[in-house]
N, C-alpha and C positions, 0 to 999 in steps of 0.2 A: 463193529469196526469195519467189516467188509461192506456193509450197507452204506456207511458214511463215505468210504473211499469211492464206492460206485457213484454216490450222489455228487461227490466233489468232482469226479471225472466228467459227469454229465454236465455240471454247471460250467466247468472250464471249457468243454467242447462247445457248448452253446455260446459262450462269450467269444470264443475264437471265430465262430461262424458268423456272429451277428455284430461284432465290433463292440466290446465292452458290455455285452448283455442287451443291446438295443434290438429292435425288430429287424429281422433279416430283410435286406433289400430285395425287391421283386426281380425276377429274371429279366434280362435285357429284352426289350420289345422292338428295338430299332436296329435293324441289320443293314439297311440301305436308306437312301434318301426317300425312296417311295414309301417308307414306313412313317415318315414325319407327320402326315395329316392325322389329326385326332390325338396326338401325343402331347405331353407336358414338356415344354422346351425351356431350358434355362439359358439366359443371356446376361451379359453385363449391360447395365442401363446406359442407353445413349450411344452404344457402339453400332458398328455396321451389322454385327450379328443380330442386334436388337431390331434394326430396320428390316433386315431380310426375314427374320423369324416372324415378324408381324404379318407377313403375307399369309402365313398358315392359320391365322385366327379365323379367316373366312372358311377354312376347311375343318374347323372343329378343334384346332389345337389351342392349348392354354399356354400363354407365355409368362414365365416367372422371371422377373427382372431383379438383378442383384447389383449392389454398388461395386462389388469386386468379383472378378472372374473366379477367384479362389472360393468365394462363397457359393457360387453356382456349382463348382466342382464338388464341394462338400455336400451340397444338397443331392447331387447325383449319386454320390457314394452311399448316402443314407436312404436312397430310394424315393426321395420326395419328388424328383423329376425323372424324365425318361432319357434325356440327353442334354448336352450343352453345345451350343454353336459359338465358336470363338476362333480367333486367328490361329494359324498353323503353328507358329513358333511358341507362343505361350501354351498352346495345347500340348506340344511335344514336351515342354518342361513339366506340365502337370502330370502327364502320363508316365514320364520317367520317374516321378516320385510316388506314383500310385500304381502298383502292379495289378490292381483289380480293375483298371480302366484301360480302354483302347480307343483308337481313332478309326473311323470308317475309312475304307480304301478310297471312296469317292470324294473328291473335293466339292465343297458346297458352293463356293464362289471364288472368283479371282479378283483381286483389287490392287490399286496403286496407293502407296502411302505418300503423303506430302505434308509440309509444314503449313499451318494456317496462320494468316496474317489479316489484320483489319483491312477493309476496303478503303479506309482513309490513309493507309500506309503503303501506297503504291511504290514509293521510293525504297522502302525496306524490303518489299517483295522482290523488286528488281535486283537489289544488292545481294539478297540471299540467293537468288537464282545464279548470279555471277559467281558467288563463293561455292555453291554446289557444283557448278560446271568445272571449276578449278579442282575441287576435291575428287571429282570423277576422273579428270584427265591425269592427275598426278598419282592416282591409285590409293589415296587416303581413304576414300569411301569404301573401297573393297577391303582394305585392311581393317577398318572398323567393324564391318560386318563379319569378317572371318574371325575376329577376336571373340565373337559370341556364337556364331553358327558354323557348323561343320567340324570335322575331325582333324583337318590338316594343321590349322594354326589356332584353334580355339583356346582362348585364355593366354596366349603367348605373345600377342602383339597389340597391347592396349594403346590407344592414342595418347600422345603426350604433347602438350603445347610447346611450340618452339621456345627456346631460351630467350630469344629476342622479340617475342610476341608483344605487340603494342596494344594496350587496353586503355589508351588515353581518352577515348570517346565516351567513357562512362560504362554503363552496364545495360544489358538487355535481359528482360525477365521472360523465362520460358515457363508456360503453364503445362503441366503434365499430370498424369495419373500413374504414380509409381507402383503399379501392381500388374505389370504387363511384361514380364520377363520373356525374351531377353532385350526388349526395347527400352524399358525403364523399370528399375526395381531397386530396392535398398540393399546395399552392402554395408552392414553396420548402420551408421547414421548418414551415409553418403548415397545419393541417387546416382546410379550408374546405368549402363546399357547402351544400345546402339544409338537411340535418339539423343541421349545425353552427350555422347562423344561427338556425334555429328554436329550438334548444336554448339559444343565447345570449339570444334574445328572451324565452324562458320564464324563464330565470334572472334576467334584468333585472326581470321582473314580480314574481318571488317573493322577490327580495332576496338572491340568491346570486351568487357568482363561478362561472364555468364552467371546469372542467378536462376535457379530452378525452384519453382513453387509447386508443391504437390497438392492436388485437389481431386474432387470427384470428376470422372470423365465427362459427365454431361454439364459440368461447369466451365470447361475449358474455353469453348467458343464465346460464352458470355464474358469471361475474363478478358479475352483478347478484344472483343468488341468495345468493352467499357474502358479499356486502357489500363486495367489492373495488371495485364501482362502484355508484352510486346509481340509474342507469337506463341503458338501452341504446337507441341510435338508429342504425340502419344500413340504411335502406330495408327494415325488418323487417315481414314480412307477418303478420297475425293469422291463426293456424290453430288448429283444435280441439286438435291435439296440443300445441302450445306453450302453450295456455291451461291445460293440466293442471299446468304447472309454473311459470308466470309470469303476471302480470297485464299488461294493456295499457291505455294511455290511449285516449281517443277517436281515431278515425282523423284524420290530417292530410293525407293524399294518397291518390289512387287511381292505380294503375299497372297495367301488363300484363306478363306474361311473353311473350317472343318467341323466335323461333328464328333464329340467325345461321348462314348457310351460305356456302360459296365460290360465287363467280359462275360 
């Protein structure tokens, strides 16, 4: 009986250490940005993190690309990769839910977010810029961000369409990747988040109903270019490469790329 109890305790201890009996993840090997060369880096396919991480391939790093940031984080927890490069706010959300992960103190990169629009829709880009300027002036943009980020008003001031909002012009379709909390994510069956609320506020200003279509991140620009969507919003960074194929509105937020590692 004592031997069985000892064996049972050993099995339970191993399961606790390894996560349901799997192989224990290797100790963290990334303590600063200087450690990235030669490491296996996880990114979400088609994101800015993917673009930036690719530069390390010339230095011996292996880049593992995932359709969802959550998949990259899970691979990190399992020890399949050494780190994840991703935007700061989603990174904070992942770390909050996984106490075995942490974010390096050093920022990896600073970037501006904007809404992408087809180069054939200059009128829409101009109209959206006008609406964004109004939302900045009247404080709505700050309210939307504070509803999702920060401790002062987080979760207490969601955007609500005005009772007299006119949607008589039809609808605008927003392409997004709803796996990017707090910018876009599912709350039940509804896509919510900073980008979703900003898009709704813009549509209210311009006289349109908003429809949000969820898709893979690297499909968003193609959807906008082909006309399947009117615009794309998904924490999308303005880059020189993207500007060759798509237009962007004025920036509505500044964020940073960070590195998630195991503790």
